[in-house]
C-alpha positions as CSV (number, residue, x, y, z in Angstrom):
1,M,111.1,149.6,161.4
2,I,111.8,152.9,162.8
3,F,109.2,152.9,165.5
4,N,110.9,149.9,167.2
5,T,113.7,151.8,168.2
6,I,112.6,155.3,168.2
7,K,112.4,155.7,171.8
8,I,115.9,154.5,172.4
9,K,117.6,156.3,169.9
10,I,116.2,159.8,170.4
11,E,117.0,159.6,174.2
12,N,120.6,159.0,173.1
13,M,121.6,160.7,170.1
14,N,122.7,164.5,169.6
15,H,121.0,167.1,167.6
16,Q,122.7,166.4,164.2
17,E,122.2,162.9,164.3
18,L,118.1,163.8,165.2
19,V,118.2,166.0,162.3
20,E,119.7,163.0,159.9
21,L,117.0,160.9,161.0
22,A,114.2,163.3,160.5
23,Q,115.7,163.8,156.9
24,E,115.4,160.3,156.3
25,S,112.0,160.1,157.7
26,K,110.9,163.2,155.4
27,T,111.7,161.0,152.5
28,R,108.4,158.9,153.4
29,I,106.2,161.1,154.6
30,Q,104.0,164.2,153.6
31,E,104.5,167.7,155.0
32,I,102.2,170.6,155.0
33,T,102.8,174.5,155.1
34,I,101.3,176.8,157.6
35,D,98.5,177.8,155.4
36,E,97.5,174.2,154.5
37,A,97.3,173.6,158.1
38,Q,95.4,176.5,159.1
39,K,92.7,175.5,156.6
40,A,92.4,171.9,157.8
41,I,92.2,173.4,161.3
42,A,89.5,175.6,160.3
43,E,87.3,172.9,158.8
44,K,87.7,171.2,162.0
45,D,88.4,168.1,160.4
46,V,91.8,167.1,161.9
47,I,93.4,166.2,165.2
48,I,96.5,168.4,166.1
49,L,98.9,166.3,167.8
50,D,101.9,168.0,169.5
51,V,104.7,165.7,169.9
52,R,106.9,168.0,171.9
53,E,108.2,167.3,175.6
54,T,105.8,168.2,178.6
55,D,107.6,171.5,179.5
56,E,107.7,172.7,175.8
57,Y,104.1,172.0,175.6
58,E,103.0,173.8,178.6
59,S,105.2,176.9,177.6
60,G,103.2,177.2,174.6
61,H,101.1,175.3,172.0
62,L,98.5,175.3,169.2
63,A,94.8,175.5,170.1
64,D,92.8,172.5,170.7
65,T,95.8,170.2,170.7
66,L,96.3,166.3,171.8
67,H,99.8,166.4,173.6
68,L,102.0,163.0,173.2
69,S,105.7,163.4,173.5
70,L,107.6,161.8,170.6
71,G,108.6,158.9,172.8
72,E,105.1,158.1,173.8
73,V,103.4,158.0,170.3
74,K,103.9,154.1,169.6
75,E,102.7,152.9,172.8
76,Q,99.9,155.7,173.6
77,I,98.3,156.7,170.2
78,H,95.9,153.6,169.9
79,N,94.7,154.6,173.4
80,V,93.6,158.3,172.0
81,I,93.2,157.8,168.2
82,K,91.5,154.6,167.8
83,D,90.3,155.2,163.9
84,K,93.3,155.0,161.6
85,S,91.9,157.1,159.1
86,T,91.7,160.1,161.3
87,K,93.2,163.3,160.0
88,I,96.4,163.8,162.0
89,I,98.6,167.0,161.8
90,C,101.9,166.3,164.0
91,Y,104.1,169.2,165.1
92,C,106.7,169.8,167.1
93,G,109.5,172.6,167.7
94,G,111.0,172.9,164.2
95,G,109.6,169.9,162.1
96,N,112.0,167.1,163.0
97,R,110.4,165.5,165.8
98,S,106.8,165.8,164.0
99,A,108.5,163.8,160.8
100,L,109.9,161.1,162.7
101,A,106.3,161.0,164.8
102,T,104.5,160.9,161.2
103,D,106.8,158.1,159.9
104,T,106.0,156.2,163.2
105,L,102.1,156.6,162.8
106,N,102.2,155.8,158.9
107,Q,104.0,152.5,160.0
108,L,101.4,151.9,162.5
109,G,98.7,152.1,159.9
110,Y,97.5,155.3,160.3
111,E,96.4,156.6,156.9
112,N,96.2,160.3,157.1
113,V,99.2,161.9,159.0
114,V,101.0,164.8,157.9
115,S,103.8,166.8,159.6
116,L,103.9,170.7,160.2
117,M,106.8,172.2,158.2
118,G,108.9,174.2,160.6
119,G,106.8,173.1,163.7
120,I,105.5,175.7,166.3
121,T,108.4,177.9,165.6
122,A,107.2,178.5,161.8
123,W,103.6,178.6,163.2
124,E,104.4,181.7,165.7
125,N,106.7,183.3,163.3
126,S,104.0,183.6,160.8
127,G,101.7,185.6,163.4
128,K,99.2,182.5,164.2
129,E,98.1,182.2,167.6
130,V,100.0,180.2,170.4
131,I,98.2,179.5,173.8
132,R,100.3,179.9,176.7
133,N,99.5,178.5,180.1
């Protein structure tokens, strides 16, 4: 399973290897568009999970997000989201790490997890709000 080795792999891989692993994950997960994410967020029926590193999160993030870096997802998610039927939107910088996180959460038994296509970069480029600290 991918989540057994994700932390080790991510720390030791170059960008191209990360992209290839994410592309593989994207064959198994559901991705949503900016507009679909905005609709789900407006309905207030979803948890938004930022899986970027802490410094990235602190430089700007979506409103009302939960932050767990990709390497923390497997070990920490059960402490913060206990109900595996909870709707979750994962996002990162460009959509690759969130694909890996979504794949991991699916393998852990979470049933309603999607990845935001294009990540916060696409979100911001579409004119949507980003919270700056």
